[in-house]
MDTraj code that builds the backbone (N, CA, C; nanometers):
import mdtraj as md
import numpy as np

residues = "UNK UNK UNK UNK UNK UNK UNK UNK UNK UNK UNK UNK UNK UNK UNK UNK UNK UNK UNK UNK UNK UNK UNK UNK UNK UNK UNK UNK UNK UNK UNK UNK UNK UNK UNK UNK UNK UNK UNK UNK UNK UNK UNK UNK UNK UNK UNK UNK UNK UNK UNK UNK UNK UNK UNK UNK UNK UNK UNK UNK UNK UNK UNK UNK UNK UNK UNK UNK UNK UNK UNK UNK UNK UNK UNK UNK UNK UNK UNK UNK UNK UNK UNK UNK UNK UNK UNK UNK UNK UNK UNK UNK UNK UNK UNK UNK UNK UNK UNK UNK UNK UNK UNK UNK UNK UNK UNK UNK UNK UNK UNK UNK UNK UNK UNK UNK UNK UNK UNK UNK UNK UNK UNK UNK UNK UNK UNK UNK UNK UNK UNK UNK UNK UNK UNK UNK UNK UNK UNK UNK UNK UNK UNK UNK UNK UNK UNK UNK UNK UNK UNK UNK UNK UNK UNK UNK UNK UNK UNK UNK UNK UNK UNK UNK UNK UNK UNK UNK UNK UNK UNK UNK UNK UNK UNK UNK UNK UNK UNK UNK UNK UNK UNK UNK UNK UNK UNK UNK UNK UNK UNK UNK UNK UNK UNK UNK UNK UNK UNK UNK UNK UNK UNK UNK UNK UNK UNK UNK UNK UNK UNK UNK UNK UNK UNK UNK UNK".split()
xyz = np.array([
    [1.5865, 2.4345, -0.8057],
    [1.5378, 2.3178, -0.8838],
    [1.3901, 2.2554, -0.8337],
    [1.2674, 2.2737, -0.9022],
    [1.1425, 2.2621, -0.8223],
    [1.1621, 2.0227, -0.8552],
    [1.0985, 2.0447, -0.7270],
    [1.1008, 1.8601, -0.7138],
    [0.8893, 1.8763, -0.7675],
    [0.9507, 1.7890, -0.9070],
    [0.7707, 1.7355, -0.9328],
    [0.7173, 1.6243, -0.8652],
    [0.5830, 1.6411, -0.8424],
    [0.5453, 1.5320, -0.7566],
    [0.3726, 1.5149, -0.8156],
    [0.3592, 1.3519, -0.8027],
    [0.2566, 1.2863, -0.7992],
    [0.1500, 1.2203, -0.7014],
    [0.0742, 1.2900, -0.6791],
    [0.0342, 1.1958, -0.6078],
    [-0.0975, 1.0854, -0.6745],
    [-0.0914, 0.9965, -0.5968],
    [-0.2214, 0.8745, -0.5865],
    [-0.3365, 0.8516, -0.4921],
    [-0.3332, 0.8712, -0.4370],
    [-0.4891, 0.8480, -0.3192],
    [-0.6167, 0.7865, -0.4275],
    [-0.7136, 0.6911, -0.3157],
    [-0.8674, 0.7408, -0.4230],
    [-0.9581, 0.7828, -0.3788],
    [-0.8816, 0.8994, -0.2732],
    [-1.0003, 1.0097, -0.2060],
    [-0.9710, 1.1000, -0.2933],
    [-1.0042, 1.1936, -0.3877],
    [-1.0251, 1.3291, -0.4017],
    [-0.9756, 1.4612, -0.2796],
    [-1.0659, 1.4283, -0.1919],
    [-1.0868, 1.5542, -0.0838],
    [-0.9778, 1.5074, -0.0371],
    [-0.8841, 1.4080, -0.0022],
    [-0.7545, 1.4345, 0.0692],
    [-0.6722, 1.4640, 0.0120],
    [-0.6409, 1.4077, -0.1791],
    [-0.5700, 1.4630, -0.2491],
    [-0.5405, 1.6516, -0.2762],
    [-0.6749, 1.6638, -0.3095],
    [-0.7142, 1.8478, -0.2618],
    [-0.6274, 1.9304, -0.1497],
    [-0.6139, 1.7700, -0.0613],
    [-0.5963, 1.8712, 0.1351],
    [-0.4115, 1.8506, 0.0797],
    [-0.3594, 1.7837, 0.0586],
    [-0.1956, 1.7361, 0.0085],
    [-0.1355, 1.8112, -0.0612],
    [-0.2300, 1.8718, -0.1736],
    [-0.2244, 1.9951, -0.2862],
    [-0.1781, 2.1182, -0.2230],
    [-0.2217, 2.2095, -0.1570],
    [-0.2086, 2.3019, -0.0971],
    [-0.1424, 2.3004, -0.0066],
    [-0.0709, 2.2851, 0.0973],
    [0.0678, 2.2675, 0.1879],
    [0.1727, 2.2887, 0.0858],
    [0.1537, 2.1832, -0.0545],
    [0.3066, 2.1245, -0.1421],
    [0.3133, 2.2326, -0.2324],
    [0.1878, 2.2573, -0.2636],
    [0.2466, 2.3819, -0.3887],
    [0.2351, 2.4907, -0.3335],
    [0.2167, 2.4851, -0.1912],
    [0.2965, 2.6201, -0.1153],
    [0.4041, 2.6484, -0.0960],
    [0.4969, 2.5584, -0.1453],
    [0.6365, 2.5336, -0.1266],
    [0.7049, 2.5738, -0.2545],
    [0.8115, 2.7154, -0.2576],
    [0.8600, 2.6894, -0.3824],
    [0.9689, 2.6520, -0.4403],
    [0.9878, 2.5100, -0.4554],
    [1.0116, 2.3831, -0.4549],
    [1.0402, 2.3006, -0.4508],
    [0.8596, 2.2838, -0.4505],
    [0.7792, 2.1808, -0.4637],
    [0.6679, 2.1668, -0.5616],
    [0.6085, 2.0903, -0.6667],
    [0.4910, 2.1402, -0.7546],
    [0.4130, 1.9977, -0.7897],
    [0.3062, 1.9862, -0.7162],
    [0.1804, 1.8757, -0.7911],
    [0.1904, 1.8689, -0.9325],
    [0.1956, 1.7863, -1.0460],
    [0.2238, 1.7951, -1.1555],
    [0.0696, 1.6732, -1.1951],
    [0.0487, 1.6052, -1.0982],
    [-0.0576, 1.5589, -1.1686],
    [-0.0731, 1.4473, -1.0188],
    [-0.2228, 1.3893, -1.0881],
    [-0.2392, 1.3189, -0.9863],
    [-0.3634, 1.2049, -0.9883],
    [-0.3921, 1.0931, -0.9345],
    [-0.4355, 0.9671, -0.9685],
    [-0.5756, 0.9323, -0.8331],
    [-0.6300, 0.8373, -0.8717],
    [-0.7207, 0.7544, -0.7910],
    [-0.7047, 0.6278, -0.7870],
    [-0.6764, 0.5774, -0.9052],
    [-0.6928, 0.4206, -0.9145],
    [-0.5255, 0.3942, -0.9266],
    [-0.5170, 0.2555, -0.9853],
    [-0.3854, 0.1678, -0.9648],
    [-0.3105, 0.1996, -1.1768],
    [-0.4792, 0.1884, -1.2132],
    [-0.4111, 0.1898, -1.3652],
    [-0.4252, 0.3778, -1.4242],
    [-0.5450, 0.4131, -1.3852],
    [-0.4958, 0.5454, -1.3695],
    [-0.2951, 0.5823, -1.3862],
    [-0.3061, 0.5589, -1.2605],
    [-0.2033, 0.6088, -1.2142],
    [-0.0142, 0.5454, -1.3453],
    [-0.0416, 0.4258, -1.3928],
    [0.0254, 0.4243, -1.4585],
    [-0.0038, 0.4329, -1.6466],
    [-0.1242, 0.5177, -1.6602],
    [-0.1334, 0.5796, -1.7746],
    [-0.0734, 0.6792, -1.7555],
    [-0.0715, 0.7722, -1.6890],
    [-0.0399, 0.8915, -1.5690],
    [0.0594, 0.9396, -1.6240],
    [0.1447, 0.8497, -1.5980],
    [0.2612, 0.8196, -1.5865],
    [0.3814, 0.8021, -1.7362],
    [0.2575, 0.8110, -1.8196],
    [0.3280, 0.7680, -1.9444],
    [0.3287, 0.8755, -2.0236],
    [0.2722, 1.0543, -1.9473],
    [0.2352, 1.1757, -1.9431],
    [0.3265, 1.2623, -1.9404],
    [0.3681, 1.2432, -1.7622],
    [0.3999, 1.3288, -1.7168],
    [0.5686, 1.1961, -1.6517],
    [0.6637, 1.2790, -1.5775],
    [0.7797, 1.2950, -1.6082],
    [0.7571, 1.3240, -1.3930],
    [0.7527, 1.2098, -1.3032],
    [0.7396, 1.3005, -1.1652],
    [0.9104, 1.2717, -1.1013],
    [0.9025, 1.3224, -0.9941],
    [1.0389, 1.3232, -0.9145],
    [1.0169, 1.2223, -0.8582],
    [0.8733, 1.2327, -0.7501],
    [0.8766, 1.1714, -0.6446],
    [0.7040, 1.1391, -0.6638],
    [0.6914, 0.9583, -0.6579],
    [0.5418, 0.9321, -0.6289],
    [0.5033, 0.9613, -0.5018],
    [0.4387, 1.0411, -0.4727],
    [0.3551, 0.9577, -0.3387],
    [0.2338, 0.8607, -0.3310],
    [0.2498, 0.7868, -0.3256],
    [0.1218, 0.6326, -0.3194],
    [0.0916, 0.6038, -0.1685],
    [-0.0424, 0.5900, -0.2157],
    [-0.1156, 0.5220, -0.0963],
    [-0.0783, 0.3756, -0.1386],
    [-0.1174, 0.3185, 0.0039],
    [-0.0751, 0.1409, -0.0219],
    [-0.2308, 0.1301, -0.1327],
    [-0.3307, 0.1254, -0.0684],
    [-0.4377, 0.0983, -0.0362],
    [-0.5155, 0.1817, -0.1727],
    [-0.4714, 0.1706, -0.2538],
    [-0.6056, 0.1737, -0.3934],
    [-0.6521, 0.0880, -0.4352],
    [-0.7942, 0.0987, -0.4687],
    [-0.8855, 0.0569, -0.4874],
    [-0.8510, -0.1202, -0.6158],
    [-0.8084, -0.0589, -0.6980],
    [-0.8149, -0.1583, -0.8360],
    [-0.6896, -0.2216, -0.8026],
    [-0.5210, -0.1875, -0.7867],
    [-0.4238, -0.2541, -0.8043],
    [-0.3595, -0.1993, -0.6283],
    [-0.2983, -0.2635, -0.5549],
    [-0.2651, -0.2702, -0.4912],
    [-0.1687, -0.2099, -0.4851],
    [-0.0686, -0.1018, -0.3632],
    [-0.0059, -0.0178, -0.3687],
    [0.1922, -0.0831, -0.3874],
    [0.1761, -0.2438, -0.2947],
    [0.2803, -0.2995, -0.3010],
    [0.2815, -0.3762, -0.4506],
    [0.2438, -0.3139, -0.5342],
    [0.2407, -0.4298, -0.6145],
    [0.2508, -0.3069, -0.7746],
    [0.1790, -0.2159, -0.7082],
    [0.2503, -0.0607, -0.8155],
    [0.3907, -0.0144, -0.7976],
    [0.3784, -0.0393, -0.6818],
    [0.6182, -0.0024, -0.5894],
    [0.6727, -0.0778, -0.6763],
    [0.6003, -0.2133, -0.6996],
    [0.6939, -0.2736, -0.7523],
    [0.7111, -0.2616, -0.9188],
    [0.6388, -0.2484, -0.9829],
    [0.6525, -0.2296, -1.0806],
    [0.6914, -0.1002, -1.1874],
    [0.6545, -0.0031, -1.0790],
    [0.7312, 0.1426, -1.1015],
    [0.8997, 0.1340, -1.0418],
    [0.9251, 0.1028, -0.9582],
    [1.0371, 0.0946, -0.9392],
    [1.1391, 0.0138, -1.0446],
    [1.0694, -0.1006, -1.1149],
    [1.1005, -0.1836, -1.1525],
    [1.1303, -0.0842, -1.3125],
    [1.0333, -0.0997, -1.3430],
    [0.9864, -0.0130, -1.5071],
    [1.0618, 0.1504, -1.4581],
    [1.0944, 0.1911, -1.3909],
    [1.0759, 0.3633, -1.3717],
    [1.1475, 0.3343, -1.2417],
    [1.2917, 0.3513, -1.2383],
    [1.3790, 0.2954, -1.1569],
    [1.3980, 0.4799, -1.1173],
    [1.3657, 0.5478, -1.1779],
    [1.4255, 0.7473, -1.1928],
    [1.3434, 0.8072, -1.1010],
    [1.2354, 0.7098, -1.0422],
    [1.0642, 0.7658, -0.9746],
    [1.1163, 0.7559, -0.8221],
    [1.1302, 0.8379, -0.7496],
    [1.1063, 0.8083, -0.5798],
    [0.9578, 0.8069, -0.5635],
    [0.9906, 0.6836, -0.5117],
    [0.7981, 0.6162, -0.4366],
    [0.8405, 0.6955, -0.3187],
    [0.7288, 0.7440, -0.2726],
    [0.7394, 0.7808, -0.0777],
    [0.5553, 0.6750, -0.0466],
    [0.5744, 0.6055, 0.0261],
    [0.4522, 0.5173, 0.0544],
    [0.3723, 0.6453, 0.1446],
    [0.2326, 0.6196, 0.0848],
    [0.1522, 0.6645, 0.1954],
    [0.0369, 0.5231, 0.2914],
    [0.0418, 0.5642, 0.3978],
    [-0.0760, 0.5089, 0.4707],
    [-0.1146, 0.4865, 0.5696],
    [-0.2224, 0.4511, 0.6421],
    [-0.2493, 0.4760, 0.7717],
    [-0.1892, 0.3814, 0.8207],
    [-0.1531, 0.2486, 0.7886],
    [-0.0678, 0.1304, 0.8695],
    [0.0468, 0.1525, 0.9229],
    [0.0648, 0.1388, 1.0694],
    [0.2008, 0.1743, 1.0646],
    [0.2632, 0.0668, 1.1516],
    [0.2290, -0.1100, 1.1207],
    [0.2629, -0.1792, 1.1538],
    [0.3846, -0.2614, 1.0510],
    [0.5121, -0.3434, 1.1155],
    [0.6450, -0.3277, 1.0519],
    [0.6120, -0.4619, 0.9036],
    [0.4804, -0.4707, 0.8706],
    [0.4849, -0.5904, 0.8133],
    [0.4912, -0.5233, 0.7105],
    [0.3779, -0.4176, 0.6524],
    [0.4137, -0.3113, 0.5528],
    [0.4557, -0.2188, 0.5770],
    [0.6064, -0.1632, 0.6461],
    [0.6614, -0.0660, 0.6039],
    [0.7799, -0.1427, 0.5324],
    [0.7816, -0.3144, 0.6182],
    [0.8666, -0.4181, 0.4953],
    [0.8855, -0.4414, 0.3352],
    [0.7557, -0.4408, 0.3771],
    [0.6336, -0.4705, 0.1775],
    [0.6853, -0.3890, 0.0680],
    [0.6579, -0.2473, 0.1808],
    [0.6573, -0.1264, 0.0620],
    [0.8038, -0.1087, 0.0267],
    [0.8768, -0.1449, 0.1283],
    [1.0706, -0.0614, 0.1467],
    [1.0868, -0.1885, 0.0395],
    [1.0942, -0.3353, 0.0398],
    [1.1160, -0.3943, -0.0147],
    [1.0809, -0.3809, -0.1719],
    [1.0119, -0.3396, -0.2057],
    [0.8742, -0.2944, -0.3785],
    [0.9613, -0.2358, -0.4248],
    [1.0450, -0.1219, -0.3385],
    [1.1606, -0.0157, -0.4371],
    [1.0443, 0.1550, -0.3823],
    [0.9951, 0.1390, -0.2265],
    [0.9270, 0.2836, -0.1995],
    [1.0772, 0.2866, -0.1184],
    [1.1147, 0.4528, -0.1581],
    [1.2319, 0.5184, 0.0075],
    [1.1694, 0.5577, 0.0943],
    [1.0587, 0.5747, 0.1105],
    [1.0073, 0.6253, 0.1730],
    [0.8778, 0.6138, 0.2679],
    [0.8018, 0.6674, 0.3755],
    [0.6787, 0.5741, 0.4575],
    [0.6813, 0.6834, 0.5036],
    [0.5004, 0.7217, 0.5072],
    [0.4672, 0.8360, 0.5834],
    [0.3352, 0.7816, 0.6660],
    [0.3054, 0.7965, 0.7406],
    [0.1270, 0.7637, 0.7889],
    [0.0472, 0.9023, 0.7473],
    [-0.0989, 0.8892, 0.7310],
    [-0.1863, 0.9461, 0.7016],
    [-0.1906, 1.0396, 0.8129],
    [-0.1503, 0.9671, 0.9107],
    [-0.2136, 1.0957, 1.0630],
    [-0.0973, 1.2248, 1.0885],
    [0.0240, 1.1984, 0.9794],
    [0.1166, 1.3082, 0.9988],
    [0.0803, 1.4498, 0.9327],
    [0.1968, 1.5337, 0.9736],
    [0.1038, 1.6888, 0.9578],
    [0.1868, 1.6864, 0.7916],
    [0.1854, 1.8266, 0.7821],
    [0.2078, 1.8184, 0.6496],
    [0.3721, 1.9145, 0.6762],
    [0.4441, 1.9361, 0.7666],
    [0.5721, 1.9703, 0.7062],
    [0.6092, 1.8222, 0.7492],
    [0.5433, 1.7385, 0.7976],
    [0.6587, 1.6480, 0.8106],
    [0.6453, 1.5154, 0.6305],
    [0.5355, 1.5454, 0.5590],
    [0.5353, 1.5113, 0.4313],
    [0.6382, 1.6005, 0.3915],
    [0.6120, 1.7568, 0.3436],
    [0.7302, 1.8006, 0.3076],
    [0.8657, 1.7727, 0.3086],
    [0.9116, 1.7048, 0.4479],
    [1.0085, 1.6988, 0.4546],
    [1.0717, 1.5373, 0.4287],
    [0.9757, 1.4806, 0.3541],
    [0.9654, 1.3610, 0.3499],
    [1.0063, 1.3581, 0.1834],
    [0.9283, 1.4563, 0.1609],
    [0.9408, 1.4169, -0.0260],
    [1.0836, 1.4681, -0.0446],
    [1.1394, 1.6237, 0.0125],
    [1.2403, 1.6603, -0.0066],
    [1.3380, 1.5579, 0.0092],
    [1.3659, 1.5054, 0.1562],
    [1.4291, 1.3922, 0.1655],
    [1.4175, 1.2708, 0.0328],
    [1.3021, 1.2386, 0.0135],
    [1.3359, 1.0819, -0.0715],
    [1.3653, 1.1539, -0.2134],
    [1.3419, 1.2529, -0.2499],
    [1.3841, 1.3606, -0.4050],
    [1.5652, 1.3613, -0.3977],
    [1.5935, 1.3489, -0.3062],
    [1.7078, 1.3901, -0.2636],
    [1.7788, 1.2583, -0.2761],
    [1.7399, 1.1598, -0.2592],
    [1.8208, 0.9633, -0.2769],
    [1.8230, 0.9134, -0.1779],
    [1.7369, 0.9942, -0.0214],
    [1.7860, 0.9168, 0.0998],
    [1.6582, 0.8813, 0.1407],
    [1.6391, 0.7421, 0.1889],
    [1.5046, 0.7404, 0.2767],
    [1.4134, 0.8446, 0.3650],
    [1.3124, 0.7892, 0.4026],
    [1.2697, 0.8865, 0.4824],
    [1.1216, 0.7391, 0.5799],
    [1.1139, 0.7611, 0.7156],
    [1.0296, 0.7000, 0.7607],
    [0.9433, 0.7860, 0.9096],
    [0.8227, 0.8181, 0.9011],
    [0.7583, 0.9318, 0.9738],
    [0.8321, 0.8391, 1.1600],
    [0.8296, 0.9530, 1.2149],
    [0.8829, 0.9159, 1.3613],
    [0.7959, 0.7893, 1.4378],
    [0.6575, 0.7623, 1.4061],
    [0.5694, 0.6509, 1.4104],
    [0.6400, 0.5229, 1.4282],
    [0.6437, 0.5235, 1.2446],
    [0.6810, 0.4172, 1.1553],
    [0.7798, 0.3863, 1.2462],
    [0.8905, 0.5021, 1.2556],
    [1.0227, 0.4273, 1.2364],
    [1.0017, 0.3796, 1.4117],
    [0.9602, 0.4194, 1.5518],
    [0.9278, 0.3374, 1.6362],
    [0.8754, 0.1559, 1.6291],
    [0.7867, 0.1778, 1.5328],
    [0.7122, 0.0772, 1.5259],
    [0.8591, -0.0412, 1.4408],
    [0.9072, 0.0074, 1.3698],
    [1.0005, -0.0840, 1.3209],
    [1.1450, -0.0890, 1.3744],
    [1.1826, -0.0328, 1.4315],
    [1.2677, -0.0669, 1.5918],
    [1.1791, -0.2337, 1.6464],
    [1.0815, -0.1466, 1.7372],
    [1.0578, -0.2013, 1.7819],
    [0.9892, -0.3777, 1.7659],
    [0.9718, -0.3536, 1.5960],
    [0.9708, -0.5596, 1.5714],
    [1.0613, -0.5780, 1.5297],
    [1.1663, -0.4628, 1.5084],
    [1.3302, -0.5775, 1.4207],
    [1.3736, -0.6700, 1.4939],
    [1.3312, -0.6054, 1.7019],
    [1.4102, -0.7185, 1.7913],
    [1.2941, -0.7943, 1.8798],
    [1.1521, -0.8101, 1.8236],
    [1.0910, -0.8360, 1.8747],
    [1.1401, -1.0386, 1.8015],
    [1.0221, -1.1079, 1.8573],
    [0.9709, -1.2168, 1.7692],
    [0.9014, -1.1736, 1.6189],
    [0.9359, -1.3035, 1.5398],
    [0.8995, -1.2507, 1.4029],
    [0.7016, -1.3117, 1.4815],
    [0.5842, -1.2741, 1.4514],
    [0.4718, -1.3272, 1.4320],
    [0.4206, -1.4085, 1.3564],
    [0.5332, -1.4472, 1.2620],
    [0.5479, -1.5155, 1.1526],
    [0.5316, -1.6120, 1.1765],
    [0.6184, -1.5943, 1.3365],
    [0.6340, -1.8382, 1.3795],
    [0.4844, -1.8064, 1.3906],
    [0.3959, -1.7606, 1.5317],
    [0.2823, -1.8284, 1.5249],
    [0.2216, -1.8260, 1.4765],
    [0.2281, -1.7900, 1.3537],
    [0.1206, -1.7964, 1.2356],
    [0.0415, -1.9567, 1.2073],
    [-0.0764, -1.9780, 1.1964],
    [-0.1385, -2.0216, 1.1716],
    [-0.1187, -2.1073, 0.9917],
    [-0.1054, -2.2565, 1.0068],
    [-0.0220, -2.2757, 0.8138],
    [-0.1303, -2.1997, 0.7536],
    [-0.0658, -2.2029, 0.6581],
    [-0.1363, -2.1569, 0.5707],
    [-0.2162, -2.3072, 0.4356],
    [-0.1434, -2.4018, 0.4979],
    [-0.1854, -2.5204, 0.4296],
    [-0.2892, -2.6164, 0.5110],
    [-0.3416, -2.4898, 0.6198],
    [-0.4935, -2.5046, 0.6593],
    [-0.6117, -2.4776, 0.5471],
    [-0.5866, -2.3659, 0.4958],
    [-0.6999, -2.3410, 0.3881],
    [-0.7422, -2.3824, 0.2477],
    [-0.8543, -2.4340, 0.1776],
    [-0.8291, -2.4339, 0.0501],
    [-0.7611, -2.3512, -0.0524],
    [-0.7887, -2.4154, -0.2240],
    [-0.7060, -2.3293, -0.2964],
    [-0.8756, -2.1765, -0.2673],
    [-0.9365, -2.1793, -0.3079],
    [-1.0344, -2.1031, -0.3035],
    [-0.9975, -2.0243, -0.1659],
    [-1.0029, -2.0544, -0.0797],
    [-1.0173, -1.9884, -0.0043],
    [-0.8940, -1.9097, 0.0179],
    [-0.8036, -1.9886, -0.0273],
    [-0.6935, -1.9083, -0.0648],
    [-0.7003, -1.7726, -0.1507],
    [-0.7628, -1.7886, -0.2219],
    [-0.7376, -1.7070, -0.3209],
    [-0.8129, -1.6038, -0.3012],
    [-0.9604, -1.6323, -0.2208],
    [-1.0924, -1.5312, -0.1650],
    [-1.0115, -1.4209, -0.0612],
    [-0.9008, -1.5036, 0.0277],
    [-0.8489, -1.4406, 0.1334],
    [-0.7592, -1.3356, 0.0506],
    [-0.6828, -1.3823, -0.0598],
    [-0.5614, -1.2957, -0.1421],
    [-0.6410, -1.1612, -0.1795],
    [-0.7320, -1.1412, -0.2441],
    [-0.8642, -1.0775, -0.2595],
    [-0.8881, -1.0340, -0.1914],
    [-0.9116, -1.0129, -0.0776],
    [-0.9857, -0.9759, 0.0319],
    [-0.8573, -0.8241, 0.0563],
    [-0.7417, -0.9283, 0.1171],
    [-0.6463, -0.8674, 0.1172],
    [-0.5961, -0.7090, 0.0048],
    [-0.6405, -0.7543, -0.1065],
    [-0.5912, -0.6609, -0.2038],
    [-0.7101, -0.5406, -0.1905],
    [-0.8410, -0.4866, -0.1216],
    [-0.9160, -0.4867, -0.0696],
    [-1.1046, -0.4414, -0.1780],
    [-1.0865, -0.5827, -0.2484],
    [-1.1734, -0.6227, -0.2733],
    [-1.2907, -0.6796, -0.1793],
    [-1.3723, -0.6157, -0.2047],
    [-1.5248, -0.6794, -0.1514],
    [-1.6440, -0.7995, -0.2129],
    [-1.6284, -0.8294, -0.1388],
    [-1.7505, -0.9297, -0.1098],
    [-1.7995, -0.9631, -0.2688],
    [-1.8980, -0.8997, -0.3071],
    [-1.9080, -0.8728, -0.4476],
    [-1.8634, -0.8601, -0.5373],
    [-1.6738, -0.7680, -0.5684],
    [-1.6830, -0.7885, -0.6030],
    [-1.5791, -0.9112, -0.6171],
    [-1.5174, -0.9806, -0.5238],
    [-1.4788, -1.1094, -0.5183],
    [-1.4881, -1.2105, -0.6122],
    [-1.6679, -1.2094, -0.5628],
    [-1.7543, -1.3051, -0.6562],
    [-1.7127, -1.2615, -0.8421],
    [-1.7534, -1.1359, -0.8631],
    [-1.7430, -1.1142, -1.0305],
    [-1.6222, -1.1480, -1.0961],
    [-1.5715, -1.1566, -1.0027],
    [-1.4062, -1.2062, -1.0234],
    [-1.4019, -1.3667, -1.0070],
    [-1.3922, -1.3844, -0.9234],
    [-1.3997, -1.5510, -0.9124],
    [-1.5076, -1.6213, -1.0177],
    [-1.6611, -1.5807, -1.0332],
    [-1.7273, -1.6257, -1.1242],
    [-1.7868, -1.7458, -0.9939],
    [-1.8691, -1.7039, -0.8604],
    [-1.8685, -1.7287, -0.8014],
    [-2.0170, -1.6037, -0.7616],
    [-2.0822, -1.6971, -0.7141],
    [-2.2184, -1.6447, -0.6565],
    [-2.1237, -1.5281, -0.4899],
    [-2.1808, -1.4032, -0.4505],
    [-2.1851, -1.3470, -0.3287],
    [-2.1986, -1.4390, -0.1846],
    [-2.2581, -1.4895, -0.2006],
    [-2.3086, -1.5918, -0.1164],
    [-2.1843, -1.6987, -0.0672],
    [-2.1458, -1.7716, -0.1294],
    [-2.0616, -1.8763, -0.1716],
    [-1.8815, -1.7644, -0.0767],
    [-1.9221, -1.6251, -0.1674],
    [-1.7133, -1.5721, -0.0782],
    [-1.7969, -1.5198, 0.0953],
    [-1.8639, -1.5524, 0.1171],
    [-1.9357, -1.5358, 0.2251],
    [-1.8802, -1.6383, 0.3298],
    [-1.9408, -1.7328, 0.3045],
    [-1.8774, -1.8849, 0.3460],
    [-1.7275, -1.9468, 0.3984],
    [-1.6821, -1.8762, 0.2352],
    [-1.5253, -1.8668, 0.2412],
    [-1.4813, -1.7867, 0.3241],
    [-1.5626, -1.6639, 0.3874],
    [-1.4771, -1.5543, 0.4691],
    [-1.5066, -1.6475, 0.5244],
    [-1.6639, -1.6646, 0.5700],
    [-1.6686, -1.7119, 0.7426],
    [-1.5649, -1.8453, 0.7935],
    [-1.4906, -1.8767, 0.6787],
    [-1.4338, -2.0246, 0.7083],
    [-1.2897, -2.0016, 0.7254],
    [-1.2588, -1.8899, 0.6817],
    [-1.0708, -1.8587, 0.6386],
    [-1.1094, -1.7642, 0.7661],
    [-1.1910, -1.7157, 0.8470],
    [-1.1740, -1.6162, 0.9887],
    [-1.1600, -1.7636, 1.1160],
    [-1.2705, -1.8678, 1.0788],
    [-1.2473, -1.9580, 1.1921],
    [-1.1124, -2.0353, 1.1844],
    [-1.0709, -2.0779, 1.0725],
    [-0.9725, -2.1798, 1.0056],
    [-0.7970, -2.0923, 1.0935],
    [-0.8421, -1.9603, 1.0760],
    [-0.7108, -1.8803, 1.0671],
    [-0.7179, -1.8246, 1.2136],
    [-0.8546, -1.7675, 1.2976],
    [-0.8605, -1.7303, 1.4446],
    [-0.8122, -1.5708, 1.4259],
    [-0.8667, -1.5255, 1.3023],
    [-0.8482, -1.3404, 1.2529],
    [-0.9348, -1.3752, 1.2817],
    [-1.0490, -1.1844, 1.2746],
    [-1.1440, -1.1670, 1.2509],
    [-1.1535, -1.0951, 1.1721],
    [-1.1172, -0.9429, 1.1901],
    [-1.0938, -0.8459, 1.1188],
    [-0.9628, -0.7995, 0.9702],
    [-1.0356, -0.7414, 0.8893],
    [-1.0051, -0.7714, 0.7597],
    [-0.8009, -0.6935, 0.7500],
    [-0.7674, -0.6077, 0.8347],
    [-0.6411, -0.5822, 0.8728],
    [-0.5684, -0.6601, 0.9170],
    [-0.6557, -0.7314, 0.9951],
    [-0.5753, -0.9002, 1.0544],
    [-0.5231, -0.9866, 0.9642],
    [-0.6458, -1.0343, 0.8582],
    [-0.6767, -1.0916, 0.7182],
    [-0.5065, -1.0211, 0.6090],
    [-0.5040, -0.9392, 0.5926],
    [-0.4542, -0.8626, 0.5834],
    [-0.2864, -0.8999, 0.5780],
    [-0.2502, -0.8807, 0.6744],
    [-0.0912, -0.8861, 0.7546],
    [-0.0358, -0.9885, 0.7294],
    [-0.1818, -1.1024, 0.7529],
    [-0.1588, -1.2464, 0.6996],
    [-0.0941, -1.3160, 0.6296],
    [-0.1542, -1.2371, 0.4951],
    [-0.2036, -1.2907, 0.3674],
    [-0.0074, -1.1996, 0.3099],
    [-0.0121, -1.0815, 0.3568],
    [0.0970, -1.0374, 0.3451],
    [0.2806, -1.1367, 0.4120],
    [0.2090, -1.1830, 0.5357],
    [0.2968, -1.2722, 0.5487],
    [0.3698, -1.3373, 0.4827],
    [0.2459, -1.4377, 0.4504],
    [0.2473, -1.5545, 0.3729],
    [0.3046, -1.5504, 0.1864],
    [0.2965, -1.4328, 0.1881],
    [0.3607, -1.4426, 0.1116],
    [0.2032, -1.4516, -0.0245],
    [0.0910, -1.4352, -0.0192],
    [-0.0088, -1.4760, -0.1431],
    [-0.0492, -1.3600, -0.1863],
    [-0.0606, -1.1983, -0.1846],
    [-0.1286, -1.1297, -0.1713],
    [-0.1886, -1.1147, -0.3117],
    [-0.0333, -1.1320, -0.3468],
    [-0.0571, -1.0700, -0.5397],
    [-0.0766, -1.1801, -0.6110],
    [-0.1397, -1.3605, -0.5670],
    [-0.1298, -1.4676, -0.6645],
    [-0.2325, -1.4976, -0.7088],
    [-0.3648, -1.4122, -0.7151],
    [-0.4741, -1.3721, -0.7983],
    [-0.4936, -1.2502, -0.8185],
    [-0.4340, -1.1862, -0.8318],
    [-0.4812, -1.0474, -0.9363],
    [-0.5106, -1.0229, -1.0501],
])
top = md.Topology()
chain = top.add_chain()
for i, resn in enumerate(residues, 1):
    res = top.add_residue(resn, chain, resSeq=i)
    for name in ("N", "CA", "C"):
        top.add_atom(name, md.element.get_by_symbol(name[0]), res)
traj = md.Trajectory(xyz[None], top)
C-alpha cells in the first residue's frame, strides 16, 4: 500500500530536495506540498495524505498551532514534525500538539524515509539527536524554574514577544498591531533588557515555556 505524503515547508527548493528520495521509494508518494499554513489547510480540503511532514516555522501560522488544529480536525493524518531545533521545549510542544514524530533538518534522507514509514504505522519516531537531547533534558532541572517572570513585561511587550516567536518581522508586527516599526523596535529592546535574552531563538523558547506564543495570533 502506498503511503501518501504532504510536505509543508516555506522553502520550495528544500521541498523539491525532499521529494526526490521520498518519491523514489515504491511505497511512498508525495501528493501535495505547501509553503504556508493557510495554503496547507486549503490543500487538506482537496487531498487526504496519510502523513504530513510539517515544518515548525511556517511564515503565517506556527507549526505547533497547525499541528493542534490538524490533529483535532483530521485525526487520521499522522504529523511528522520537521525542524532545525533540537531543544526539548520544541519537541514537547510538537508532541503535545499531536505530532507522531520529530525529524531534524540535518538528518539524511534514509532517516526521513524511516520516520515517514514509522509514523504511518502508528508509532512514534524521534531523530537520534532529538532523542538524546530529550532524554538529557528530562533528567535535568526545568529551565522554566530559572526564567525571569512574565510579569516583568507589559501587555504590549507580551504581544510583541508572542508575534516574534511566531516568526514575524518587525514591520509585520507593526502592521498587525497598528503601530510604527520604530515602536516595535523599542518594545524589542525593552523585552531583551528585561528578560536578559538576546537572540530570537532564546525569546521564542521563553515564549513557548510561558505559553504565550498563540495568544495574539
